[in-house]
N, C-alpha and C positions, 0 to 999 in steps of 0.2 A: 489573360485575355484569350479568348475563342474568336474562329474567324471562318467564313464558308470555305468551301473547297473551290467554289466559281465566285466569280464575280464579273461587275460590267464595268468595260474599260473602250474609249475611243482611241481606234485601232488603225493606222494609214497603213496602208500596204501598196503593192503594184502587182496587178494579175494581167490574166489575159487583157482583159477592157480596160487595161491603163492604172490610172492613180485614183486609191480611193482611202475615204476614211469612215468608217462606220463602226457605229455601238457591237462590238462582238464578248462574249463570254470568256472570260482569261482565270488559268487558277493559279493557285499560290507558286507551285511549283516552276509556271512559266516565268515567272519576275525575276528579273535580275538577281546576283547573288552578291548581294550589297550586305551589310551588317546590322542594317536598323529598318525593320516591317513597320509601316504607318497605317494606320485606316484614314482615309480622306473622307473631310467633310465639304470642304471649298476647293476650287480652284476659281480661275477667272477668265475672260476673255480679252488677251492680248494683240496687238497688230501682227507680232509674228507667230501668235498662234490663228491667227484669222488665214496667214499665209499660209502656214501647216497644213489647218485644216484644209482650206481651198484647193489644194495644191498651187495656186497660184505664185506660190516663191518654195524654192527648191530648199526648205527649214530641215525635212527630215534628212540627215545624210545616211544612215542607216534605216531599212525596212525589212520587217514591221517595225512600227515605231508608237507607242502610248505616248500621244500627243499632252501638249500642255508644260509650260515654263515655270508655272509655281503650284505651290498648293501647301493648305494649312489644315491639320489634325492632329490626331493622337497615336503615341507609339502601342505598338503590341507588340513587339519582339527586338531585343536588342542583344546583339554579340558585345558589345563594350561597353564598360562602366561609365562613360559619358551619359549616357541617357538609358530611361528604366521606363517600365510600363507603366501607362497613363499619362506622361510625358505629353504637355500642349508645344509642339512644332511648326515651326513654315518651313520654305524653301523657297528659293528665286535663281533662278538660272541653273549654273553649272552646266550648261549641254543640255538639260532637259528637252525633250523634245527634237533635239538635233542628233545625238551620239547615245542620248539616256534616255532611257524609259522617265514618262513624266508625271503630272498630276491627273489627266483626263483617266481617272482610273478609283475604284472603291477601295485597293488596297494599292500600296507601292511599295519596295522596296530600296532604299538610297546610303550613300555611304553618309557614316556618323558625323563626318565634318563638314558637310552641306548645310546640316540644320541647325536652325535657330531657336532658340528658346522664345515662343511666344507671348510678347507682353502681358503682365496681368491683369491689367484694364481692358485686356482686348479677348475673345473669341474667335474661333477661326473662321467666323461669318466677317468680323468686323476686321481682324489679319487680312482677309482676302479682300474687302473692299478697298483695301488699299494697295491690296497684290503687289506684282514688279512694277507697275505703272507709277503707285507713289512711292515707292521705296527709290526708284530713279528720279523721280521729282524730289524727294530727299537729298540723294545725291548729289543733285545739279544745284541745290539750294545750299549744302554745305560746301561744296565750290566757290558758292558765290559769296559767301562769308566768309572762308579761307582765303578770299581774295584780297578782303578787306572793305568790300561794298558794305557800306550801312545804306539805312533808310535816309537818310539823309543827302544820300549821294545822287538820287533823282529814281526816273522809272524804272522799273525792273519789266521786262515785255516778254511777251511770253505765245508763243506761236502754235497751232491745233491745239489752242485753249480748249475747246469741246472734247478734246479727247481725253483719253486716263490719265497722261501724265500731264497734262495741262490742264484738267480741272482741277488735278488736287495741288498741283501748282498754285494756281491763283490762290485756294484756300491758305495755304500754308504762307504763300508770301504777306496776303492780306493779313494772319494771325500776327507774324511777327513783325506789324509795320511797316512793311515796303508798298511803295503803291505800285502795283501789278496792273500792267494793260495787258490784255486779253487781245488775241488777235484770229479771228474765226472768218467761213467763208458761210457759214450762216446764221443770215438775219435772226433767225426763228430761235438761236440759240443766245441773245444776246441780253435779254433777262434772266436766264439762267446764270449768266458768267456776272452779273453782276450780282447776283445774290450769293455765288461764293467769296463775291469780294472783291470784282476787277473796279478799277476806279472807272476805267471806259473799253471801250471794245471798238478797236479797228478790223477793216474791209482787209481779208490777205491778197488781194487785190496789188495794196500798198506795197506788197513785198516781193510776192512772186515773179519779179521783171529781173530785166536786166538795169542790173544796176553801178550807179558811176563807181569810180573807184574811191573817191572823199564825198560824203552828204555830209549834211547838217548834223552834228551829235545831238543823240535823241537819250539813249540808251545808256545808263551805270553800268547793267548786266541785260543780257538775255538767256532763256532757257527756250531752247529749238528744238523740236521733234522734226521736223519737216526735212533740212537740208535745201539742195539744190540753190536756187535763184535766192531763197528766200532768206539761207542763211549769208549768202553772199553781201543781200541786202544789208540784215543785221551789222555785219561787220563792217559795212562802211557808215553807217551809222551811230555806232559805236562812242559812246564819251572817251575821253583820254584817260590809258591806265584804265580801259573798261575790260570786263571779261563776257564770252559770251561762251555759254556752255552748250555742246551738240550732242543730241543722246538719242537722236532719230534720221527715217530717211523716205518717211510717206511720200515726199514731193518728190524725192530724187537721190541717186547717191553720188551725182558729179557736184562740182562746187568750181566755180568758174567767178575770181577772183585776182584784186591781184596784191602786192605786197603791201601794200600803202597804209592803210590801218594799221598794222604792226610796226612799222618803220617811223611812221610821221606820229602816230596817238599812242603806240604800244598796247595796244589792243590783245585782249589774249585770247587766242580761241582754245577750251580745255572738251577735250572728249571726253563723255560719260561714258563708260560698262557697267552694265549692272549684270552682266555673265559671271563675270569672272571678278567680280572686285572682293576687295580682302575682304577677310572675316572680322577686323577692326572697324573697315567702312561702313558694313554691314550694319554690323551690332550696334555703332555710333548711330546711323541713320533711322532705325527700326527705334531705338531708345527715345528719338528726339520725336520721332511719329507718336508714339504711345505719349507724349508729355504735352502733344499739340493737338490733337484730334481725338473727341468722344465719338461716342457710338452714333449719339446726332447726330454730328456732322456727316460720318460715314455714311450712316441711312441715307442723307440727303445727295451722295454722291453717286451712289449705287444702283443699279435692279438687279435682281437675283432670276436666273433662267437655269433649265434642265439639260443635262448633254443632248438630251433627244432632240432640242432646239437644233442642233448644227446639223448640214451647215448651212442655213438659213442667216445667223448670228455673224458668222465668218464672213459671207458675203455683204449682210449689210457693214459692217464695220470697213471694210475695206472698201465699199463706196460712200465712205461717209455718212451713212444714216445713223448710226449709232453717237448716242454722246453721252460722256460719264463714264464711269466702272460698271462695268457687267461681271457679276460675279458668278460663278458657275458652281452651283449644286449638281454634285457630282452621285449623290443620291437618289434625287428625284426624279 
């Protein structure tokens, strides 16, 4: 498979004028010396991506850095027998956009052990309509299922529900038979969340407050991408032997709570990391996603934008003005 000498990538750098992230021409020879070259079709816009591209968070540890924490595309060249030219693949995390060049590029070289074969019923666009956010949502749901929580145990609450993780989580929980309760700060998103499968929508103001050590038991499980006081409130409201899965910090990285939910109700706080998750967990999550979601489902969850629309998209996401999944067409 042939490839051009030069192509476009979104590169973060630190120059005389300070930090910037802009589209630049990159050559094949500038790519990292890894063993698989991939022609990228699509990436996504995640919260961490928005922090990296905008410079509002110190995500890129090395500069210059090609941003983008995930991508899907086609193998062009491989130095390992595990992958061949033409294979459809995807990558999530593994330090891309932090210490390794990432997916906002038309080509990228990555380590063969990072790759997952794109499920046969998904193309690259569908895979990235799920992206890291949807894959993270599935990791959370698998943790809830492994904890033994069933639909009969009561409602599962999802914070940040109009965002990437939350919107996919609502859709998946609904399909699995759980009563999914959405938490959102935007009234305009209520109809959207109900269409995804939410049984009801609560205001985030009910959660983003100082909580008591223990409150009325409400939730069999939670998926939280907010952190801070919202996470503390969820812990105080979780039913006996319930579980709270924490996968984000959109509301802050602090956590002020007591040990009471843990020692009096046996509540479990489960951290969910998508970046360095073991391959077995990744493959299980993607296999489940391929069984639960169709292309029609995914089209309702996402919009497609080009790399040229940065940094406006990043600012909109960080300011809470985007909903659902944003797929990035790196060739647009």
